[in-house]
Residue frames as qw, qx, qy, qz and C-alpha x, y, z in Angstrom:
[[0.239, -0.640, -0.414, -0.602, 22.60, 4.22, -39.27],
 [0.131, 0.106, -0.577, 0.799, 22.28, 6.31, -36.14],
 [0.109, -0.572, -0.780, 0.230, 19.38, 6.59, -33.73],
 [0.019, 0.659, 0.305, 0.688, 17.03, 9.52, -34.37],
 [0.301, -0.430, -0.513, 0.679, 16.98, 12.19, -31.66],
 [0.083, 0.845, 0.439, 0.295, 14.41, 14.95, -31.87],
 [0.309, 0.065, -0.200, 0.927, 15.48, 18.52, -31.33],
 [0.088, 0.507, 0.510, -0.689, 13.36, 21.26, -29.81],
 [0.254, 0.364, -0.310, -0.841, 12.77, 22.74, -33.27],
 [0.324, -0.011, -0.854, -0.408, 11.47, 19.46, -34.73],
 [0.103, -0.296, -0.882, 0.351, 9.38, 18.64, -31.65],
 [0.181, 0.477, 0.367, -0.778, 7.19, 21.75, -31.96],
 [0.201, 0.210, -0.530, -0.796, 6.27, 21.29, -35.61],
 [0.470, -0.146, -0.747, -0.446, 3.80, 18.42, -35.51],
 [0.152, 0.062, 0.720, -0.674, 1.51, 18.95, -32.53],
 [0.336, -0.323, -0.710, -0.529, -1.93, 17.42, -32.91],
 [0.416, -0.202, 0.393, -0.795, -5.06, 17.80, -30.77],
 [0.332, -0.139, -0.926, -0.115, -6.92, 14.73, -29.46],
 [0.526, -0.307, 0.102, -0.786, -10.40, 14.61, -27.91],
 [0.257, -0.054, -0.952, 0.158, -11.32, 11.93, -25.34],
 [0.574, -0.414, -0.159, -0.688, -14.94, 11.54, -24.24],
 [0.064, 0.253, -0.855, 0.449, -14.79, 10.18, -20.67],
 [0.683, -0.143, 0.064, -0.714, -18.51, 9.35, -20.43],
 [0.953, -0.120, 0.067, -0.269, -18.76, 5.96, -18.69],
 [0.746, 0.423, -0.451, 0.249, -15.07, 5.08, -19.10],
 [0.796, -0.481, -0.208, 0.302, -12.73, 3.94, -16.34],
 [0.138, -0.975, 0.143, 0.102, -10.51, 6.71, -14.94],
 [0.586, -0.508, 0.528, 0.345, -7.24, 4.77, -15.10],
 [0.650, 0.320, 0.571, 0.387, -7.66, 3.82, -18.75],
 [0.246, 0.937, 0.188, 0.162, -8.35, 7.43, -19.72],
 [0.331, -0.893, 0.264, 0.152, -5.38, 8.68, -17.69],
 [0.671, -0.265, 0.556, 0.413, -2.88, 6.22, -19.17],
 [0.559, 0.558, 0.479, 0.382, -3.97, 7.00, -22.72],
 [0.058, 0.989, 0.080, 0.109, -3.83, 10.75, -22.10],
 [0.498, -0.748, 0.354, 0.260, -0.39, 10.53, -20.42],
 [0.695, 0.020, 0.551, 0.462, 1.06, 8.59, -23.37],
 [0.399, 0.764, 0.368, 0.349, -0.31, 11.17, -25.82],
 [0.175, -0.983, 0.049, 0.013, 1.02, 14.09, -23.75],
 [0.588, -0.567, 0.464, 0.344, 4.49, 12.51, -23.60],
 [0.470, 0.669, -0.407, -0.408, 4.53, 11.67, -27.32],
 [0.444, -0.303, 0.842, 0.034, 5.21, 7.95, -26.82],
 [0.719, 0.443, 0.516, -0.144, 2.83, 7.14, -29.68],
 [0.457, 0.857, -0.169, -0.170, 5.11, 8.88, -32.21],
 [0.915, 0.174, -0.055, 0.359, 8.19, 7.45, -33.91],
 [0.331, 0.659, -0.217, 0.640, 10.00, 10.71, -33.06],
 [0.662, -0.731, -0.127, -0.103, 9.64, 10.17, -29.30],
 [0.491, 0.404, -0.480, 0.605, 12.64, 11.42, -27.35],
 [0.548, -0.525, -0.600, 0.253, 12.57, 11.13, -23.54],
 [0.382, -0.428, -0.230, 0.786, 14.14, 14.51, -22.80],
 [0.066, 0.020, -0.283, -0.956, 12.17, 16.60, -25.34],
 [0.444, 0.374, 0.556, -0.595, 8.45, 17.41, -25.26],
 [0.073, 0.087, -0.745, -0.657, 7.25, 15.71, -28.46],
 [0.136, 0.383, 0.885, -0.228, 3.71, 15.10, -27.20],
 [0.074, -0.463, -0.548, -0.693, 0.33, 16.31, -28.41],
 [0.304, -0.166, 0.296, -0.890, -2.49, 18.29, -26.81],
 [0.222, -0.281, -0.933, -0.035, -5.30, 16.33, -25.13],
 [0.410, -0.231, 0.064, -0.880, -8.86, 17.48, -24.40],
 [0.157, -0.209, -0.954, 0.150, -10.97, 15.38, -22.01],
 [0.417, -0.250, -0.098, -0.868, -14.71, 16.11, -21.91],
 [0.795, -0.347, -0.305, -0.394, -17.45, 14.69, -19.65],
 [0.308, 0.339, -0.745, 0.484, -15.02, 14.29, -16.75],
 [0.488, -0.242, 0.421, -0.725, -17.97, 14.33, -14.34],
 [0.910, 0.068, -0.013, -0.409, -19.21, 11.03, -15.81],
 [0.389, 0.488, -0.776, 0.090, -15.94, 9.12, -15.41],
 [0.895, -0.307, -0.232, -0.223, -16.21, 5.74, -13.70],
 [0.102, -0.601, 0.728, -0.313, -14.23, 4.62, -10.67],
 [0.721, -0.014, -0.677, -0.150, -13.98, 0.86, -10.15],
 [0.486, -0.149, -0.742, 0.437, -14.51, -0.96, -6.90],
 [0.334, -0.809, -0.462, 0.143, -15.31, 1.16, -3.85],
 [0.492, 0.089, -0.025, 0.866, -12.97, 4.01, -4.78],
 [0.139, -0.687, -0.277, -0.658, -15.79, 6.57, -4.59],
 [0.631, -0.746, -0.115, -0.179, -15.91, 6.04, -0.81],
 [0.858, -0.378, 0.025, 0.346, -12.33, 4.94, -0.15],
 [0.610, 0.346, 0.072, 0.709, -10.05, 7.03, -2.38],
 [0.296, -0.850, -0.216, 0.377, -8.81, 10.17, -0.64],
 [0.483, 0.653, 0.055, 0.581, -7.49, 13.31, -2.33],
 [0.557, -0.620, -0.219, 0.508, -5.09, 15.35, -0.21],
 [0.312, 0.784, 0.008, 0.536, -3.99, 18.99, -0.36],
 [0.609, -0.495, -0.280, 0.552, -1.55, 20.74, 1.93],
 [0.101, 0.984, 0.120, 0.086, -1.31, 24.50, 2.32],
 [0.566, 0.485, -0.349, 0.568, 2.28, 24.36, 3.54],
 [0.255, -0.585, 0.377, -0.671, 1.39, 25.51, 7.05],
 [0.000, -0.083, 0.929, -0.361, 1.18, 23.39, 10.18],
 [0.340, 0.359, 0.752, -0.437, -2.12, 21.56, 10.30],
 [0.356, 0.492, -0.184, -0.772, -2.84, 22.62, 6.72],
 [0.026, -0.040, 0.947, 0.317, -3.71, 19.16, 5.41],
 [0.628, 0.204, 0.173, -0.731, -7.16, 18.88, 3.81],
 [0.139, -0.041, 0.969, 0.199, -8.58, 15.52, 2.79],
 [0.631, 0.248, 0.060, -0.733, -11.63, 14.77, 0.64],
 [0.623, 0.101, 0.775, 0.027, -13.15, 11.55, -0.58],
 [0.172, 0.016, 0.680, 0.713, -13.52, 11.00, -4.32],
 [0.031, 0.651, 0.747, 0.130, -17.31, 11.31, -4.12],
 [0.131, -0.853, -0.236, 0.447, -17.02, 14.86, -2.71],
 [0.243, -0.420, 0.443, 0.754, -14.36, 15.82, -5.24],
 [0.187, 0.311, 0.796, 0.485, -16.67, 14.61, -8.03],
 [0.020, -0.821, -0.567, 0.068, -19.44, 16.92, -6.74],
 [0.213, -0.836, -0.020, 0.506, -17.27, 20.01, -6.16],
 [0.193, 0.766, -0.448, -0.419, -14.74, 19.87, -9.00],
 [0.941, 0.121, 0.310, -0.064, -15.00, 16.75, -11.21],
 [0.599, 0.737, -0.297, 0.099, -12.11, 17.78, -13.48],
 [0.246, -0.733, 0.602, -0.198, -9.71, 17.19, -10.60],
 [0.890, -0.099, 0.436, -0.085, -10.22, 13.42, -10.76],
 [0.832, 0.501, 0.111, 0.212, -8.82, 13.25, -14.29],
 [0.208, 0.894, -0.299, 0.260, -6.22, 15.97, -13.80],
 [0.465, -0.660, 0.565, -0.170, -4.61, 14.30, -10.78],
 [0.917, 0.034, 0.397, 0.029, -4.67, 10.85, -12.36],
 [0.711, 0.647, 0.009, 0.275, -2.86, 12.10, -15.48],
 [0.012, -0.898, 0.352, -0.262, -0.51, 14.35, -13.54],
 [0.695, -0.509, 0.501, -0.077, 0.70, 11.41, -11.46],
 [0.896, 0.198, 0.357, 0.177, 1.61, 9.49, -14.62],
 [0.480, 0.839, -0.093, 0.241, 3.75, 12.25, -16.16],
 [0.690, 0.129, -0.338, 0.627, 7.45, 12.80, -15.45],
 [0.393, -0.830, -0.251, 0.306, 8.30, 14.98, -12.48],
 [0.449, -0.323, 0.190, 0.811, 10.07, 18.29, -13.10],
 [0.180, 0.537, -0.090, -0.819, 9.87, 21.05, -15.66],
 [0.166, 0.106, -0.800, -0.567, 9.39, 18.71, -18.61],
 [0.087, -0.399, -0.910, 0.072, 6.42, 17.04, -16.93],
 [0.069, 0.606, 0.378, -0.696, 4.94, 20.44, -16.10],
 [0.186, 0.376, -0.427, -0.801, 5.20, 21.47, -19.76],
 [0.179, -0.122, -0.918, -0.331, 3.41, 18.27, -20.76],
 [0.045, -0.486, -0.782, 0.388, 0.71, 18.78, -18.12],
 [0.132, 0.484, 0.076, -0.862, -0.08, 22.26, -19.46],
 [0.257, 0.142, -0.662, -0.690, -1.20, 20.64, -22.73],
 [0.133, -0.338, -0.931, 0.041, -4.01, 18.78, -20.92],
 [0.325, -0.143, 0.003, -0.935, -7.45, 20.42, -20.99],
 [0.131, -0.272, -0.945, 0.127, -10.20, 18.81, -18.87],
 [0.364, -0.177, -0.072, -0.912, -13.88, 19.84, -18.88],
 [0.349, 0.055, 0.800, -0.486, -16.70, 18.50, -16.68],
 [0.640, 0.489, 0.361, -0.469, -19.34, 18.76, -19.41],
 [0.761, 0.323, 0.495, 0.269, -19.51, 17.88, -23.12],
 [0.365, 0.916, 0.081, 0.146, -18.53, 21.37, -24.39],
 [0.651, -0.393, 0.124, 0.637, -15.02, 22.73, -24.93],
 [0.199, 0.907, 0.002, -0.372, -13.66, 25.95, -26.51],
 [0.319, -0.511, 0.649, 0.465, -11.05, 24.22, -28.71],
 [0.739, 0.481, 0.467, -0.071, -13.08, 23.51, -31.86],
 [0.355, 0.885, -0.237, -0.186, -10.79, 25.77, -33.92],
 [0.213, -0.594, 0.767, 0.117, -7.92, 23.33, -33.33],
 [0.795, 0.225, -0.382, -0.413, -9.96, 20.53, -34.99],
 [0.360, -0.423, 0.804, -0.213, -9.26, 17.79, -32.42],
 [0.560, 0.104, -0.748, -0.340, -9.49, 14.19, -33.61],
 [0.777, -0.374, 0.161, -0.480, -11.84, 12.03, -31.54],
 [0.225, 0.408, -0.875, 0.135, -10.05, 9.17, -29.81],
 [0.851, -0.275, -0.287, -0.343, -11.61, 5.89, -28.73],
 [0.107, -0.499, 0.768, -0.387, -10.40, 4.55, -25.37],
 [0.732, -0.094, -0.629, -0.244, -11.02, 0.87, -24.80]]
């Protein structure tokens, strides 16, 4: 008996949508669960070099919890590419300005680097509030412990 290897045709047939409510949950636990779903590691058809993952919707990203003193100590960096173009912000300021970024960057860092990781990242939808426009896809609610 040979090992199963998914092909691109098989990988696109069974894509599901999952909904994670981040209200009061720890950021790292949400990010690891979302990254595993995006990669497809929860499926028996998982193949490392093919995108077999599902779509993930994260709502209430503004209410995500950071442990310890990360609100004051964690720094998010952006660089424009020009000399002196480095901008730094603390997590507390990022939460006020654009709370989705907390979840997006945590998940993005856990995905593979390269074009395959970028394709997986595009299947992540993060919203600061409880509403999302993906009700037609009938996402299944997921409990994160």
